[in-house]
C-alpha positions in Angstrom: -0.1 -0.1 0.2 1.5 3.0 -1.1 1.3 5.7 2.7 2.5 8.6 0.5 -0.2 8.3 -1.3 -3.2 7.4 1.0 -2.4 9.4 3.9 -5.0 11.6 3.8 -2.9 14.4 5.7 -3.4 17.3 3.6 -7.0 17.6 3.2 -6.8 18.4 6.9 -4.1 20.8 6.3 -6.1 23.2 3.6 -4.9 26.3 5.4 -2.6 29.2 6.2 -0.8 30.2 8.6 -2.1 33.6 10.5 0.2 36.3 8.7 -0.4 39.3 11.8 -1.4 37.1 14.7 -2.3 38.9 17.9 1.1 39.3 19.3 2.5 41.3 16.1 0.5 44.4 18.1 2.9 44.2 21.4 5.3 47.1 21.5 7.9 44.9 22.1 7.1 42.9 19.0 7.0 46.7 17.0 11.0 47.1 17.3 11.3 43.8 16.4 11.6 43.4 11.7 9.2 41.3 10.9 9.2 37.9 8.3 6.1 36.9 5.8 5.3 33.1 6.1 6.6 32.7 2.9 9.6 34.1 4.0 10.8 32.2 7.4 9.7 28.7 5.4 12.0 30.0 2.8 14.8 30.8 5.2 13.8 27.2 7.4 13.8 25.7 4.5 17.5 27.2 3.7 18.7 26.5 7.8 17.6 22.9 6.8 19.6 22.4 3.5 22.5 23.8 5.0 22.3 21.8 8.1 22.3 19.2 5.8 25.2 19.8 4.1 27.5 21.0 6.6 26.5 17.5 8.2 28.0 16.2 4.8 31.1 18.0 5.4 32.1 17.1 9.0 32.2 20.9 8.6 31.5 21.3 12.7 33.0 19.1 15.2 30.6 15.8 16.7 31.5 17.4 20.8 30.1 20.7 19.5 26.9 19.3 18.1 26.5 18.3 21.1 27.2 20.5 23.3 24.7 23.3 21.6 22.5 19.8 21.3 22.7 20.0 25.0 21.9 23.5 25.7 18.7 23.6 23.4 17.7 20.4 25.7 17.7 22.2 29.0 16.1 25.4 27.6 13.4 23.6 26.1 12.8 21.1 29.2 12.7 23.9 31.9 10.5 26.2 29.3 8.0 23.4 29.2 8.0 22.6 33.0 8.2 26.9 33.3 5.0 27.1 31.2 3.2 24.0 32.5 3.6 24.6 36.1 5.8 21.3 37.4 9.6 20.4 37.6 12.5 23.3 39.0 11.7 26.4 38.7 14.3 28.0 38.2 17.2 28.0 34.7 19.9 28.1 36.3 18.5 25.3 38.6 17.4 23.4 36.0 20.7 23.9 34.5 23.2 22.8 37.2 21.0 19.6 38.4 21.0 18.3 34.5 24.6 18.9 34.1 25.1 16.1 37.2 22.9 13.5 36.6 23.6 11.3 34.8 22.2 9.6 31.8 22.5 6.2 33.5 21.8 8.0 36.8 18.2 9.7 35.6 16.6 6.1 34.4 18.5 4.8 37.4 15.0 2.7 39.7 17.8 3.4 42.8 17.8 7.1 42.1 16.5 9.4 45.2 14.9 12.8 43.5 12.6 15.1 44.8 8.8 15.9 43.4 10.0 19.0 40.9 13.8 17.3 40.1 11.4 14.2 39.2 8.8 15.8 37.2 12.7 17.0 35.7 13.9 13.8 34.7 10.3 12.1 33.5 9.8 14.7 31.0 13.4 14.6 29.4 13.2 10.2 29.8 10.1 11.2 27.9 11.4 12.8 25.1 14.4 11.1 24.4 12.5 8.0 24.6 10.4 9.5 21.7 13.9 9.9 20.1 14.9 7.3 20.1 12.3 5.5 18.7 13.5 7.5 14.9 17.6 5.9 15.5 15.4 2.3 15.2 12.6 3.5 12.8 14.3 5.5 10.3 15.3 3.0 7.4 11.5 1.8 7.6 8.4 2.8 6.5 7.0 3.2 10.5 9.6 6.6 10.5 7.2 9.3 12.0 4.1 7.9 11.6 2.9 10.7 11.9 4.4 13.3 8.7 4.8 10.6 6.6 2.6 11.5 4.3 4.8 13.9 4.0 8.4 12.0 3.5 8.9 11.9 -0.1 11.1 9.0 -0.8 14.0 11.3 -0.8 13.5 12.2 2.6 13.4 15.8 1.2 10.5 17.8 3.2 7.3 19.4 2.8 8.6 22.2 5.3 5.0 24.9 5.2 3.0 21.0 4.4 4.6 19.2 8.0 4.6 22.6 10.4 0.7 22.9 9.7 0.6 19.1 10.2 2.6 20.0 14.0 0.3 22.1 14.6 -3.1 20.5 13.5 -1.7 17.8 15.9 -1.4 19.3 18.6 -4.5 21.4 18.8 -6.8 18.4 17.8 -4.2 16.2 21.0 -4.7 18.9 23.5 -9.0 19.1 22.4 -9.3 15.9 22.8 -7.2 15.2 25.8 -6.5 11.9 26.3 -5.4 11.5 30.2 -6.4 12.6 33.1 -3.6 14.5 33.7 0.0 15.8 32.0 -1.7 15.9 28.2 0.4 20.3 27.8 3.6 18.1 28.8 3.3 15.3 26.9 1.8 17.2 23.2 4.5 19.6 23.5 7.5 17.2 23.6 4.8 15.4 20.8 4.9 18.3 18.8 8.9 18.8 19.0 9.1 15.1 18.4 7.6 15.2 14.9 9.4 18.3 13.8 12.6 16.7 14.8 13.2 15.6 11.5 13.3 19.3 10.4 14.5 20.8 13.5 18.3 19.4 15.2 17.1 21.1 18.2 13.9 20.8 20.4 11.3 23.1 18.9 9.2 25.0 21.6 5.3 26.0 20.4 6.5 29.6 22.2 8.0 32.5 23.8 11.6 31.1 23.8 12.8 33.0 20.7 9.9 34.8 20.0 7.8 37.8 20.8 4.4 35.0 21.8 4.0 33.8 25.5 1.3 31.3 27.3 -1.5 34.2 26.8 -1.7 33.7 23.0 -0.7 30.1 22.8 -4.1 29.5 24.9 -6.4 32.3 22.4 -4.8 30.4 19.5 -6.0 27.2 20.4 -9.8 28.5 21.8 -10.0 30.5 18.5 -9.2 27.2 17.0 -11.9 25.3 18.7 -14.3 28.3 17.5 -13.4 28.8 14.3 -15.8 26.7 11.8 -13.3 24.0 10.6 -11.4 24.2 13.2 -8.4 25.3 11.8 -5.3 26.7 14.3 -4.1 29.6 12.1 -2.3 31.3 14.6 -0.8 28.2 16.8 0.8 27.3 12.7 2.3 31.1 12.5 4.0 30.5 16.3 5.2 27.0 15.5 6.7 28.1 12.5 8.1 31.5 14.3 9.6 29.3 16.9 11.2 27.0 14.2 13.1 30.5 12.3 14.3 31.8 15.5 15.5 28.3 16.6 17.9 27.5 13.0 19.2 31.6 13.7 19.7 30.7 17.5 21.0 27.5 15.8 23.3 28.4 14.1 24.7 31.3 15.8 25.6 29.0 18.5 27.3 26.7 15.7 29.5 29.8 14.9 33.2 29.3 16.8 34.9 29.8 19.8 35.0 33.2 19.8 30.7 33.3 20.8 31.7 29.9 22.7 34.2 31.4 24.6 32.4 34.5 25.2 29.2 32.4 26.4 30.6 30.5 28.8 32.9 33.5 30.1 30.2 35.6 30.3 28.1 32.5 32.5 31.9 32.1 34.6 30.7 35.8 35.9 27.3 35.5 36.7 28.3 32.4 38.6 31.3 34.3 40.7 30.3 38.1 40.4 33.2 38.9 42.8 37.3 39.6 42.8 40.1 38.9 44.3 40.9 40.7 47.3 44.3 43.0 45.9 45.7 44.4 49.2 44.6 41.9 51.2 46.1 42.7 55.3 48.7 40.4 55.5 50.6 42.1 52.3 53.5 43.7 51.6 53.9 46.7 49.2 55.8 44.7 47.0 53.7 41.9 46.7 53.0 41.2 43.0 49.2 42.0 41.6 46.6 38.8 41.8 46.5 40.0 37.6 50.3 39.4 37.7 50.1 36.6 39.6 48.0 34.7 37.5 49.8 35.5 34.4 52.7 33.8 36.1 51.0 30.5 37.3 49.8 30.5 33.8 53.7 30.9 32.5 54.3 28.5 34.8 52.0 25.6 33.4 52.9 26.1 30.3 56.4 26.6 30.7 56.0 23.1 32.8 53.7 20.9 30.3 56.5 21.2 27.4 59.9 20.6 29.9 58.3 17.9 32.2 58.7 14.6 30.2 62.6 16.3 30.2 63.2 15.9 33.9 63.8 12.0 35.6 60.7 10.3 36.8 62.6 8.9 40.1 63.2 12.8 40.7 60.1 14.6 39.2 58.7 11.5 41.9 61.1 12.4 44.9 59.6 16.4 45.0 56.2 15.5 44.1 56.4 13.5 47.4 58.4 16.1 49.6 55.8 19.1 48.7 52.9 16.0 49.7 54.7 15.9 53.1 54.4 18.9 53.3 50.9 20.0 52.5 50.1 16.8 55.1 52.5 18.2 58.3 50.8 21.7 57.4 47.2 20.8 57.1 47.6 18.6 60.1 49.2 20.9 62.1 47.1 24.0 61.2 43.8 22.0 62.0 45.9 20.0 64.9 46.1 16.8 64.3 48.9 14.5 63.4 52.9 15.6 63.8 53.3 19.1 65.4 56.5 19.7 63.3 57.8 18.8 59.4 60.6 16.5 60.6 58.2 14.1 63.3 55.6 14.2 59.9 58.4 13.5 57.1 60.2 10.7 59.3 57.1 8.1 60.2 55.9 8.4 56.4 59.1 6.9 55.4 59.9 4.2 57.8 55.9 3.0 57.6 56.4 3.2 53.7 59.6 1.4 54.3 58.5 -1.5 55.8 55.8 -1.9 53.0 53.0 -0.1 55.3 52.9 -2.6 58.4 55.3 -1.3 61.4 54.4 -4.6 63.7 52.4 -2.3 66.3 48.8 -0.5 66.8 50.1 3.3 65.9 49.9 6.0 68.1 46.9 9.0 67.3 49.3 11.0 66.0 50.5 8.5 63.3 47.1 7.8 62.5 46.2 10.5 61.6 48.9 11.3 59.9 48.4 8.6 57.9 44.9 9.6 57.5 45.3 12.2 55.7 47.4 10.8 53.7 45.5 8.3 52.0 42.5 10.6 52.0 44.5 12.9 50.0 46.0 10.2 47.5 42.8 8.6 46.9 41.6 11.3 45.0 44.2 11.6 43.5 43.4 8.2 42.2 40.4 9.8 41.0 42.2 11.8 38.6 43.8 8.9 37.2 40.3 7.2 37.1 38.2 10.0 34.9 41.3 11.0 33.3 40.1 10.5 29.7 35.8 10.5 31.0 33.9 13.6 31.0 33.7 12.6 34.9 36.3 14.3 35.6 37.0 17.4 38.0 33.4 16.5 39.4 32.5 16.4 43.3 29.5 14.8 45.1 28.4 13.6 47.9 29.5 9.7 47.8 33.5 10.8 47.3 32.4 13.3 50.3 31.3 10.6 52.5 34.5 7.9 51.2 36.9 10.9 51.4 35.7 11.3 55.1 35.5 8.0 56.3 39.3 7.9 54.8 40.5 10.7 57.1 38.8 9.5 60.1 40.0 5.7 60.0 41.3 3.8 63.6 39.6 7.1 64.9 37.3 6.8 68.2 34.5 9.4 67.8 32.7 10.5 70.6 29.0 9.0 70.7 27.3 12.6 70.7 29.2 12.7 67.4 28.0 11.0 64.3 29.6 8.3 62.7 32.0 9.4 60.1 31.3 9.3 56.6 27.8 10.0 57.3 26.3 14.2 57.5 25.7 14.9 60.5 22.4 16.0 62.1 23.3 17.7 65.3 23.7 21.6 65.9 27.4 22.3 65.5 29.1 25.4 66.6 32.5 27.5 67.0 34.1 30.3 68.8 36.4 33.0 67.3 37.3 36.1 68.4 35.5 35.9 71.7 31.7 35.7 69.2 30.0 32.3 68.9 29.4 31.1 65.5 26.5 28.3 65.2 27.1 26.4 61.4 24.2 26.4 59.2 21.9 23.0 60.8 19.6 22.3 57.2 16.5 20.1 57.5 18.4 17.4 54.9 21.5 18.4 54.6 22.7 15.5 52.5 19.9 17.9 49.7 22.2 21.1 50.9 25.1 19.3 50.4 24.5 17.6 46.8 22.9 21.3 45.6 26.3 23.3 46.9 28.0 20.3 44.6 25.9 20.5 41.8 26.4 24.5 41.2 30.5 24.3 42.2 31.0 20.7 39.0 28.9 23.2 37.2 30.9 26.1 37.3 34.3 24.0 37.3 33.2 22.4 34.3 33.3 26.0 32.5 36.4 26.9 33.5 38.3 23.9 32.4 36.3 22.4 29.8 38.6 22.9 27.3 41.3 23.2 29.1 42.5 26.6 30.8 43.0 28.7 27.7 43.9 31.8 29.4 44.3 33.9 32.5 40.5 34.4 32.9 39.9 31.3 32.9 42.6 29.7 35.8 41.1 33.0 37.6 38.5 31.4 37.7 38.8 28.1 38.8 40.7 29.8 41.8 37.5 31.9 42.8 35.4 28.5 42.3 37.7 26.7 44.5 37.4 29.8 47.1 34.3 29.7 47.0 33.4 25.8 47.6 36.0 26.0 50.3 34.0 28.7 52.0 30.0 27.6 51.6 31.1 23.9 52.2 33.6 25.0 55.8 30.2 27.5 56.4 27.9 24.2 55.7 30.0 21.6 58.3 28.5 19.0 57.3 30.6 16.5 59.5 30.7 16.4 63.0 34.6 16.0 62.8 37.2 16.7 59.7 35.8 19.5 57.9 38.9 20.8 58.0 40.8 19.2 56.9 38.5 17.9 54.3 38.3 20.9 52.2 41.9 22.0 52.3 42.8 18.6 49.8 39.8 18.7 48.5 40.5 22.7 47.9 43.6 21.1 46.7 42.3 18.4 44.1 40.6 20.5 42.9 43.6 22.0 41.5 46.0 19.5 41.1 44.8 18.4 37.6 46.5 21.5 36.6 49.3 21.6 39.2 52.1 18.7 40.3 52.2 19.9 43.9 49.7 20.3 46.9 48.5 23.3 47.2 48.0 24.6 50.5 45.5 28.0 51.6 47.5 29.4 53.6 50.9 30.3 54.9 53.2 27.4 53.9 55.3 29.8 51.4 53.1 32.8 51.8 52.5 35.8 54.8 49.7 34.7 55.2 49.0 32.7 58.5 46.0 31.1 60.3 44.2 34.2 61.5 43.9 35.7 58.6 42.5 32.4 57.2 40.0 32.8 59.6 39.3 36.4 59.1 38.8 35.8 55.7 35.6 33.5 56.5 34.4 35.0 58.8 34.4 38.8 56.4 32.8 36.5 53.6 29.7 35.1 56.0 29.4 38.3 57.0 29.8 40.4 53.9 26.4 40.7 52.3 26.7 38.3 48.9 28.7 36.6 51.0 31.6 36.7 48.9 35.0 35.0 49.7 37.2 37.6 48.3 40.3 37.6 50.8 40.3 33.5 50.7 40.3 34.1 47.0 43.6 36.1 46.9 45.8 33.4 50.0 44.8 30.5 47.6 46.7 32.9 44.5 49.7 33.5 46.1 50.2 29.8 47.8 49.6 28.5 44.0 52.2 31.3 42.8 55.0 31.0 45.5 54.1 27.7 45.0 55.2 27.2 41.4 58.3 29.1 42.4 59.4 26.6 45.0 
């Protein structure tokens, strides 16, 4: 049976899109140059041909295409949920959640989500399920199903008829309202699915890139219902406009590294709207500026990448171990754990590993705390080696925090009134500094609070290092991200004990992909001291927008001096 000739869809779409819809009369719309329906259809057709040619000639890198499509999908999911009153309520939170929620986690039966997160997961899973149908049926007569009469044997597309069919189907299915709930979301993703052979991006119905809004959408549905022949003329115009402006935006997003780099930096500036303190109280007149330190660190980093293969591996290993012992000694000393001197720390670790990790006796508390810190930090570094070639490198998850905390507290007796290692605390936690008592946050759900914090950190971290550190701005943003996480995680204080040590090694871990030595927060090679560190935390806590400006300078200084050493 010849479905192309027998499918009666053309008789159902014997109408035209509305040329001058009501939303064109708005003040905002009058400022935007308008195109006729015919002009938009012609442009869409040309865009589609341009895209097919670009794909055939491998004009764009597949990683870039994937990233742009992912960005469009996040925007689409957020738009659909927002307009239907479901899912995560802000674009930023939707973006952060989906960036940190792998496809495996989304389909895992054991995953635990809030209602808003589950609705967001459901929507993206449902839409991707429809897209999988295209892949599985692309070469069969069942492909598309809804628009089979519009696809010729050569797979060339009658663009105008396809868009009208999509509009007709959307209207009729919404008017039928076959389910008790979820019809709006279902119809929106079905509409985009119908157009997915034409458009390489999800296509909304209104509002994302156009002047139409939800009120116009509802009016268009009502008008179609009341018209004698039930013709969705205005609705068709909406979908045509979204397709046309979507193509414009899609190609703009693919224009090259300059535009992408600009957008990435714009987002970083939104996430990290603060600057490192230029003249900290511990500084000296002869100190170099923050920008000069960043530029010098970047220069050292690039030089190291060029010449590291010229050095003997044993020499590099020896120097790195010296830095590690110094780092462990510093962290323990400042947190009042382990040995109080570098010499004691160095002697113990040398003896311990010289005997293959066995001293034939029970370790003292100081020895255990020292060993735990080294094991915990090397556990983090091992994560880098495991994931160096994967997209997950650098992601900090709650499970990683718990694993590392368990290692930090191994063999240490825990008071009965404290939560166990690797378990987030649900009890009040306080500290006192300079006569002022401070109560740490005690959220109702510490797990969710930690996950939300880490999710945002992961997004910022990804923006910093996704394509490597391209310039000083990326490196500067990475330092600011480390300072932000250090401050916020310390202020949350998720565990009963060990938070200080955990945060210090976590900060160094985040810099370790680009720094071949552990990076302390203060004091090892600089003029800053523990009181300066505490003052920086208090200043950030008391500032209106909680910006860790002085803390950022501390970390930059330590990295700068560390490279010199």
